[in-house]
C-alpha positions, -999 to 999 in steps of 0.1 A, spaced: 602 146 138 608 186 158 590 199 127 557 176 127 553 183 168 559 221 154 529 216 129 507 194 155 515 222 183 507 253 160 474 234 146 462 228 188 473 269 192 456 278 169 421 261 179 425 265 210 426 303 207 392 297 188 376 274 213 387 300 246 368 330 224 340 306 226 340 290 257 354 320 281 325 337 293 355 370 295 358 369 259 320 358 248 301 371 276 319 407 276 330 414 239 314 389 219 279 381 229 272 423 228 282 424 197 258 396 187 235 418 197 242 450 181 240 434 148 205 412 149 190 445 160 207 468 138 212 440 107 252 454 116 281 464 136 278 504 140 311 509 152 343 493 129 365 491 161 337 463 172 344 438 147 373 418 164 381 410 200 417 412 216 427 384 239 447 391 268 484 387 268 486 357 293 462 341 277 483 334 248 509 307 242 544 318 249 556 329 212 526 339 200 523 372 197 486 377 172 463 386 203 432 399 179 405 373 165 385 390 142 347 386 136 326 384 107 285 384 105 269 366 73 240 348 60 235 314 49 209 292 44 192 311 58 203 314 93 219 337 107 259 332 111 292 342 131 326 334 112 359 340 138 392 340 125 428 341 140 461 332 127 486 325 152 526 314 149 544 288 171 579 281 163 579 297 128 547 280 118 519 296 108 486 287 111 448 304 103 418 296 124 379 302 113 352 294 134 318 291 122 287 293 143 251 293 139 239 326 163 202 322 168 182 292 187 169 274 155 127 280 161 134 314 150 149 303 116 124 282 100 108 306 84 72 300 100 52 329 114 36 301 139 56 280 160 31 250 174 34 212 185 7 204 154 34 223 130 69 212 139 68 175 142 96 162 147 110 196 160 82 199 183 102 186 212 125 215 208 91 236 209 81 225 241 111 226 259 114 263 248 82 271 262 90 254 291 124 271 295 106 306 290 85 301 318 109 295 342 139 319 329 116 347 308 124 381 324 123 419 313 163 431 312 179 461 304 164 477 272 169 507 249 154 536 254 123 527 228 117 502 243 91 502 271 89 476 298 56 462 312 60 439 337 23 425 350 24 396 379 -13 375 389 -36 398 371 -69 383 364 -77 408 335 -56 422 313 -68 450 291 -49 469 264 -75 496 245 -72 531 228 -94 553 240 -117 583 225 -89 600 216 -69 570 204 -43 573 231 -32 535 239 -36 523 273 -33 490 294 -56 486 327 -51 459 354 -77 435 371 -81 413 403 -103 397 423 -133 405 403 -136 441 410 -152 464 380 -126 493 383 -87 487 376 -63 483 399 -37 500 376 -34 519 345 -5 532 321 -1 550 289 15 531 266 38 553 234 25 536 203 57 552 192 78 528 212 80 494 213 67 474 243 77 442 261 49 429 283 55 401 305 25 387 320 27 357 345 -2 343 367 22 322 388 -11 320 414 -37 325 396 -58 309 369 -74 317 338 -58 352 335 -72 367 301 -56 400 282 -82 418 261 -68 443 236 -91 465 216 -101 496 212 -130 515 216 -135 535 184 -151 519 156 -129 513 123 -103 516 145 -69 499 146 -48 487 181 -13 485 171 15 472 195 51 468 184 78 444 206 74 416 228 37 399 239 44 370 265 12 356 281 8 326 305 -31 327 298 -55 336 272 -53 364 248 -90 378 233 -86 404 202 -118 419 200 -110 448 174 -87 449 147 -53 447 156 -17 453 140 11 433 157 47 437 147 71 414 168 73 383 189 38 373 209 46 344 230 12 327 245 21 300 269 -10 281 283 -31 293 268 -49 305 237 -61 333 211 -95 344 209 -109 366 175 -144 381 175 -161 376 145 -160 411 136 -123 419 140 -88 409 127 -55 399 135 -25 404 115 9 396 130 44 404 109 75 391 129 65 354 149 42 335 173 45 305 191 14 293 209 6 252 218 -27 257 193 -18 286 170 -17 261 146 -53 270 139 -49 308 132 -35 293 96 -67 288 86 -85 317 98 -98 341 74 -94 371 99 -58 368 104 -30 378 76 4 362 91 40 378 80 69 358 90 95 388 93 127 382 104 140 417 111 111 418 135 120 388 152 158 398 155 157 437 168 131 419 191 146 383 202 178 400 216 155 407 249 144 369 252 164 341 270 174 312 245 172 331 217 207 342 209 218 300 211 259 300 196 268 268 180 298 256 162 291 240 132 328 235 121 367 251 128 387 247 99 426 253 107 446 258 77 
């Protein structure tokens, strides 16, 4: 009976350590989540010393001296996954524990370059809930040095354009005034996180164009717009484009090329437009998605004790 009780207790001690690492913000938010972000941005953990976390002695059961939980990232069935692995000892009975988790919101790992209700069918509710969640929670967090934050609230027109010297600017317009209220230079060597909200203004428009004939305007990063987007010249965008409560319109002689993913309520119409070229690019999705709320969404697939 003692042996049986020890076996059962060893089982729960091993499982408890895994669950503590996942559910305790001290370990998950402060130690594991930064490693998930680093892996998604770089496709690897740069510092080998970060491939595990160490639990505090106060969180270990009496007699259990193994305080390390190893982290292994891998890909399986087109999903990025994380394995947490530890071992424990209770009254001389040793157990190992593995936990397998998916780490990215499943919407972004469907292999689709466009997410819209008409394309997702049974998963349309997931899309709608995520878009509502974004509208409430999206913000620009602390970014890396190579990504430029541009937060825009309540402007009627946002123009992103190349001037005659092929420099890229963003201009902001309000109250039907013909001259811009604000103007910023965008370094096209860097990525951008452009966040456009329209809490007070209806009919917000983002216009993307070049002042040069046969010029291609290139952007990369994240663009989130509450409103419509008008593409008025050839545009290449690498990253995540989100159109919430709006549509994308393309001028007749313009082309739009996206490498990454596009979210929009009626974005499925882009599939039938010969001027549009779409490429689902998981690398671009991951490196930019880490800055979006709800993109990293860890879910336990199973916990195995042996």
